[in-house]
C-alpha positions as CSV (number, residue, x, y, z in Angstrom):
1,M,0.0,0.0,0.0
2,F,2.7,2.5,0.9
3,K,4.9,1.6,-2.1
4,S,2.3,3.0,-4.4
5,I,2.7,6.5,-3.0
6,A,5.1,8.6,-5.1
7,P,8.4,9.7,-3.5
8,D,7.4,13.4,-4.1
9,K,4.4,13.0,-1.9
10,W,6.5,11.5,0.9
11,R,8.7,14.7,0.8
12,H,5.6,16.8,1.1
13,F,4.4,14.6,4.0
14,Y,7.7,15.0,5.9
15,A,7.8,18.7,5.3
16,G,4.2,18.9,6.6
17,I,5.3,17.0,9.8
18,V,8.0,19.6,10.5
19,M,5.7,22.5,9.6
20,G,2.9,21.3,11.9
21,A,5.3,20.7,14.8
22,V,7.1,24.0,14.5
23,L,3.9,26.0,14.1
24,Q,2.3,24.2,17.1
25,G,5.4,25.0,19.2
26,L,5.1,28.7,18.1
27,G,1.4,28.6,18.9
28,W,2.1,27.4,22.4
29,W,4.7,30.1,22.8
30,L,2.3,32.8,21.7
31,M,-0.8,31.5,23.4
32,P,0.2,29.4,26.4
33,N,-3.2,29.6,28.1
34,N,-5.4,28.7,25.1
35,A,-4.4,25.3,23.7
36,G,-7.7,24.7,21.8
37,L,-7.5,28.0,19.9
38,S,-3.8,27.4,19.2
39,V,-4.5,24.0,17.6
40,L,-7.3,25.5,15.4
41,I,-5.1,28.4,14.3
42,V,-2.2,26.1,13.5
43,L,-4.4,23.7,11.6
44,A,-5.7,26.6,9.5
45,L,-2.2,27.8,8.9
46,V,-1.0,24.4,7.8
47,V,-3.9,24.2,5.2
48,I,-3.3,27.8,4.1
49,I,0.5,27.4,3.7
50,S,0.2,24.0,2.0
51,Y,-2.4,25.0,-0.6
52,G,-0.8,28.5,-0.9
53,F,2.4,27.0,-2.3
54,E,0.4,25.0,-4.8
55,L,-1.6,28.1,-5.8
56,F,1.7,30.0,-6.2
57,S,2.9,27.3,-8.6
58,L,-0.4,27.5,-10.6
59,I,-0.4,31.3,-10.9
60,T,3.2,32.0,-11.5
61,G,4.1,28.8,-13.5
62,L,7.1,28.2,-11.2
63,G,7.0,24.6,-10.3
64,V,4.2,22.1,-10.9
65,Y,0.7,22.5,-9.6
66,D,-0.5,19.2,-7.9
67,F,-3.3,19.3,-5.4
68,M,-2.3,16.0,-4.0
69,D,1.0,17.6,-2.9
70,A,-1.0,20.0,-0.7
71,V,-3.1,17.1,0.6
72,A,0.1,15.2,1.6
73,S,1.5,18.4,3.3
74,V,-1.8,18.8,5.3
75,I,-1.8,15.2,6.4
76,G,1.8,15.5,7.5
77,G,1.0,18.8,9.2
78,V,-1.8,17.2,11.2
79,F,0.5,14.3,12.1
80,G,3.2,16.8,13.2
81,L,0.6,18.8,15.2
82,G,-0.4,15.5,16.9
83,L,3.2,14.6,17.7
84,A,3.7,18.1,19.2
85,L,0.6,17.7,21.3
86,L,1.8,14.3,22.5
87,A,5.2,15.6,23.3
88,C,3.7,18.5,25.3
89,C,1.4,16.1,27.3
90,W,4.4,13.8,27.9
91,L,6.9,16.5,28.9
92,F,4.6,18.8,30.9
């Protein structure tokens, strides 16, 4: 099942993991008393950034527009956000 996923999508997935974890850490730093709002804002930012890069590729012609790249990035971002939440619960 995992062999059928293109290597390009895996790169977007891994980038999404890093993006979600870093943005969640930044969200905790900016809003330490409101974790729920932080998660919602980070999730929205992950979607906006992931699809924004694809729209940039479509509009400017730089790169290749592929909606599934954005989907892979968002899935990775949600995974990274979840890892950051688990790390926070485990550490604190």
